[in-house]
N, C-alpha and C positions, 0 to 999 in steps of 0.2 A: 305132083310126089301123089303116092299112096295116101289114101286118105285114113288117117289114125282114126277119126272118131265116124262112125258111120250113121249112129240113130241118135235120137235126142236123149239126153243123159238128164237126171234128176242130180241137182248141183246144191249140195249144202252150204253150210257156212264155211267160211276161212278166216282162220285168226289174223290179227292185223299184221303180224310179222309175216306171216306168209302170204298174204295178198299184195303188200308193199314190195317184198322178194322179188316176185314173180314179175313185178313189174319192171324193177331196176335191174333183172338180169339181163333184159333185151339191150338193144340197141343204142340208148343213149349213153349206157357206159362203156360201149366198146360190143360190137356185135358179135357173137355166138358163130363159131363155125358149125357148119351142118355135122351132122353123125349119122348118115345112114344106114351104119349098120350096130346092131346092139353087141356090145363089147361086154364080156363077163367083168373086167375091170378097165379103168380107165388106164392111158398110157402115163407113164411117168413124167409130171410136170413138176418145175420149180414154181411154187406158187408166190405169186406177186400180187402187191396192194393196189390195183390199179385205180381204185377209187382213190386211195391218197394223192397219187400220182396225178389224176384228173384234178381233184380239188387245187392242188399247186399250180398245175399249169393255166388252167381257167383262171384263179385268182390274179396269176402274173399276166395274162393275156388280157384281162378286162384292165388293170392297171394301164397298159399301154394303149388300149382300144375299148373305152368306156363303152362305145356303141355298137358291139358286138352282141345283136340281140340273141343270136345262137348260143353264145356261150353263156349267157347269162341264163337262159332257161337250161341248159346242161348243166351249170353250176346249181340250181336249183333241185335238179334230180339228185345230184349228188349230194345235197343237204338231206335229204330224202333217205338216202340209202344209209347215210352216216347215223340218223335217228334211228331206221331199222336195227342197225347193228349196234350200236348203244345202248336202244332202247331209251331214248332220250328226246322227249317230244319237244323241248324247247329248240331244237332245230328247225321245227314247222315253220315259227315265222321267219328264221333265216331263210328258208327256202320259199316262203312267201313272196318275201322282198326281192329276191332273185328273180322269180319269174315275172313281178311286175316290173321291174327294171327291163325284161325282157319286152315287155307288151309296150312299154313307155317309149322304146325306140322304133318298135313296129308292132303297131296294135291292129293291123289288119292281115289276115292269110298266114300268122305266126302260128303253124302247128304245133312247132316243139313247144312252146309256151303254153299251148290248150293242152297238149299231153300231159304236160308238168302240173299243170293247174288240178287236172283230173287224177294225177297220180297225188298230190296233196289231199285231193277230196277224198280220196280212197282212203289214206291213212288215217284221216281225222274222222272215217265212219260217215261222212257224208257222200253215201253212193248216190243219189240221186242226182247232185251237183255233178260228181264225178262220169255220170252217165253223160250230163248235158255236155260237157266240156269233150267225152270223147267222141260224141258224136257230131261237134263242132269241126273236130280235128277232122273226123274221115270226111265230111262234108268239104273240107279244104283241101285233102290228101286221101285219096280212098286207098293209097297203096302204104299208109304210115303202118309199119307192122305194132310200133308200141301204143297208138290209139287203140288196135285191138286188143291189146291186152289191158290198158284201161278198162277197157269197154267190157272184156271178159268177166273180170273182177267186179265191175258195179253191178252187172245184171246179175251174178254169182250172188251177191250180198242183197240184193233187192229181191231173190226169188225168181227171176225170170229165167227159168231153167233152158227152156228153147233159145232165146235169144242168147244167152251166155256161150250155148254150145256151138250156135252158128257165131258167133266172135271168137271162140277158141280156135274153129276149123279154119276160119278165114287165116287166123295168125298162123295155123300150120302152113296153109298154103304159101304165105307170104314168106315166110323166114321159119323153117323146121330147124329151129336149132334150141338152145338151152331154154329161154322163156316158154317157148310153146310146149315143148316136150311137158318143161314143169307142170303146166297147167293142164295138159291132155292127162297126164298122171293123175293129179288130183280129181278130174272129172269121173274118171274110172275107180279111183278110189271110192268116189260118193255112191257108186253102182254096186259097191262090193267088189269089184273084178280087182282084187290087190294083186294077182300076180301080173297081169297086165300094167297094173300101176307101178308097180316096180320096175318091169321092164323098161319102160317110158321115163323114170324116174334115172335109171342107168343110162340111158340115152343122154340124157341132161347132164350128169356125170361125166358122161365121156365127152360133151361140149364144152366143160367147165375148166377155165382156164385161173381166173383168180382166185386168190385162197378164199374170201368170203363167198364165191359162189360153190367152190368145192363143199365150203362146210355146210351151205344150205342144201346141197343135194345130200349129202350125207347126214344130216338133220332129218330131212325128210324120208330116206330109206329107214333110217331107225325109227323114225313115229309108225311109218308102216308096220314095221316089224311089233314095233311094243303094241299096236291097238291089237295085234292079234295074238297078244300072249308071250311072243317069242322073244323073251329078255335076252337070252345069249346073243340073237342075231342081230337086235338091238344095240346092244351094249358095245358089239364089234363095229358097228354103222358109227355109233357116237365117239368110239376112239380113232377111229380112223380119221374122221372130220377134224378130230381136236390135234391129230399129228399134222394137219395142212393150217389150223388155223387154233393156234391154243386158246386165243381168248374169245372165241365164241361162246357167249353166254346161253345162246338156245343148245349148245351141245353139252354144256355142263350143265344144265338143266336135264337134258335128256339122262345124263348118267346117275343124276341125283333121283331121277324117278326109278331109273332101272333098280337103284340099290333100297328105295322105297318098296317098291314090289316084291324085289327078292326078300324082304324080311330084315336086310341090314338098317334097321332102323337108326341106331345111333350114326352109321355111317350116312345115312341119306339127312338125317337133322343137321349134321354136319356140313355137308354138300349146300344144303341150302340154305344155311347161314351164311355161307361164304358167297354163294349165288345172291341171294338176296342184296349183300352189302355192295356187290356190284351193279347189280341190275334190280333196283327195288320197283319193279314193276307191278302192277296189282295183280296181274295173274298169279306172279310167281309168289307172290306174298299171300295170297288165298290159298295156295296149295301149299306152302308151308305151314300156314294155319291149320290147316286140315290134318296135316301129319302131325303136329304136334298135339292136335286135340286129340288125333288117335293114340297118342301116347300118354295121355291123361294128363297134360300140361295145357289145362284150359285157360290160367292167365297169359302165359307165353302167346298163346293162341290168339287171344283177344290183342295183345300188343303188336302183333303181325298184322291184325286186320284194321287197326288205327292206323299204322305206316300205308297198307292199302288204300285207305281212304283217301288218306294223303296224296298218295301217288295217282290215285284216279281223279282227285281235284287237279292237279300237274296237267293231266291230259286233258282235261276239260277246259282249263284255263289256257290253254294253246290251240283253241277251236276245236277241240275234238268233241265228239257224242257218243256214247257208250252205254246204253242201256243194258246190255247185257251184263256188263261187267258191275253197274250199279245194281242189279238183280242179284248178282252173285254176293257181293258185300254185303246186303239186305239180309240176304237167306243166312249167310254165314254167320250174321250178327244177330238171328233170333229177330228180326222184324218183316214179318211175313207181307205186312200190308205195304210197307215201301217196296219190298221185291216185284209185289205185284204189280203197284202202281209203274214201276221202272219199266217191266217184261211189256206192260201196254202199251208204253210210249213207244217202245223199240219197234213193238209189231206192226203200229201204225207208221213207222217209217218203212220198214222193209220186213218180207216175208217170205223166210226159208227155214230150214231145216233147225237150226240151232236157236232160234227166236221161237219157233213153235213148241221146242223141248222146254226153254225156259219158261214161257207161259205157262206150258202146262203144268210145270212143277210149282210154279208159284202160286197157281189156282189150286193145286193139291195143298200145299202149305195152309192155304186161306181156308180147307174144308170145303173147295168148290169141287168136286171130284168128277160131278157130271159133266161141267164145263172144261176141265181141265181134261178128260179123256180123247175130246178132239182133236185135242192140240198136239197131245202126246202122239196119237194115232197119225195124225200127220208128217210128224217126224219121222216116224218110222216106216213111211212108205216110201221115202228116197231110195231106198236101197242100199244105204250106207249100213256096213256093219258097225254099229256103233253099240260099245257095252251100255255105256250111262244112258240112249234113247231107250233100250231097252228095259232097263232096269226101273228108270223113270215110269213106262208105260206100265210094267208088272204091279208095281207099287199101287200104282191110280187104280188099276184093275182090282186089285186087295182089297181096297179100301171101298171099293163100290161091291164088294162081295161075289165076283168072279172068280172062284179059287182056280177052276183049272185054267182059264185062260192067265191067269196071274202064273201060274206054275211054271206056265210054257215061256213067258217071257221073262221070266226070273232066269231061270235055267239058260235060256239064252244068253243072257247077259253074261252069265260065267263061262258059259262056254266060248264067247267071243274073245274074253279076254278075265280070267279068274282073278286078275291082280288091278282091276280098273281104277278102284278107288280106296285108298286106306280107310274111308268111313263106308261108304255104299256098297263094296263089295262084301266086307263082313256082314253088313244088313241085309243083302241079298239072299246071303247064305243061312242068315238067322230067321229070315221069313220062311226060306223053302223049307228048313227044318221043323218050323211051326206046322207048315201046311202038311207036312208028310207025317207028322205026329197025331193030327187032327181029323 
C-alpha cells in the first residue's frame, strides 16, 4: 500500500483512553475492513455492540471448552476494552486473569496472550513492560498486526519517536484499517499536521462498524477541532458520535468542554457533574475542579480533587502507575513539592512531550525556572500545536525575564486555542496585558 508515513515523526503523549482504544480497534475484536478512499462521511451503518457480543460468546465458549487458550486471550482483550469504555480499572484484574488462563494452557508461542499482556501493561502505564511483550509477540509472529499496535503505543509513551513511527508504518503495511489509520492520524497531529490527521481519522471512521469504534473516531475528530479552537465543528462531531453511542463518556466530556469553552459555564458545570457521577476518573474530576475554581467555587473544587485522589488510588490499586495524574493532583491541590516528585518519577520511567511539559511546569511551581526552561522547550520542539505547552513555556520565560520570547509564546497559545483552559487561558491574557502595558 502507499506509505502514509514517509518521514520520522515526533510523537507526544497519548491519554490512556486513546492508547488503549487504538490497541483494541484492531483485529482482536474483529478486523476492520480496509478503506482505500477517503470519504466525506461514512456509509450509513446500524451500530452494533460487537464487544458485548464477543464477551458473551467467549464466556459461553470457555464454559464448554475451558482449554481454549485463544479465546481466553481474546476475552482478556475484551475486558480491557470494557475498562476503557466504562473508565473502570477494576476490569484490569479480570483481563489479567483471563490472559493468565491462556498462558497456563499454552505457555509457549502464545502470541495472542503476549499481545494482551502488552495491551494491559499499556493500560496500566507500564510502557516498558508493554514494549517487551510486544517485541516478544513479534519475535513469535512478525506478521501479527496487533503486536505492532501495542508496540507503537509503548514506544510513543517511552518517547522513542523513531521506533514508534516504524511500528505504526509496519501496522499500516500489514493491516491498513481502523487501528492503523487512527494511530497514523495521531502521529500527524503531533507534528502539527492537523488537516492530514483529520483526513486519516475520517478513513478510520469509514472503517468503523461497531458503535464504540464510531464513537471513538468521532471523539478524536472532535478533539482535533477543539484543540484548534473550532468549537462548532467539535460540537458537531461529538453530537454525531453520541447519536451512534449515547452512553459514551468521552463524547459527553467533549460536549461539556465545548460548553465551558463557549462561556456557558452553568451548562458546563451541570454536564461535568453528570459526567463525573458516571465516570469519576481523575482527569475528568480535575477538569471539573478547574471549572469550579474558575467560577469561584473553591470549596466545591477541593471536594472534586478529593474524589480525584480516591479515583487515582483506585487506578494504582489495580496495578496502574501514573505520575502525570499524581503531579496534576498535587499542582491543583497546591502541593508543588509533591507535584515535582511525581513528575520526576514519571520522567525516570518515560521521556516524551507531556512528561517534559509536566516536569517543566512542576519545576516552575517550585521556583526552579532555569531548570524548567529546558523541559518546556523540549515539549515544544515536538511540532505539536499545543496551547498548554506554549502557555507553560511562555510563563517560564516570563519568570526568567525574557519578555519578548514570553510574549511570543503566550500569544501563540491563544492563537492555537483561545479557550484552552478555564484557568490558564485567562492567565495568559492577563500576562499579555501586563506585558503590553509595561
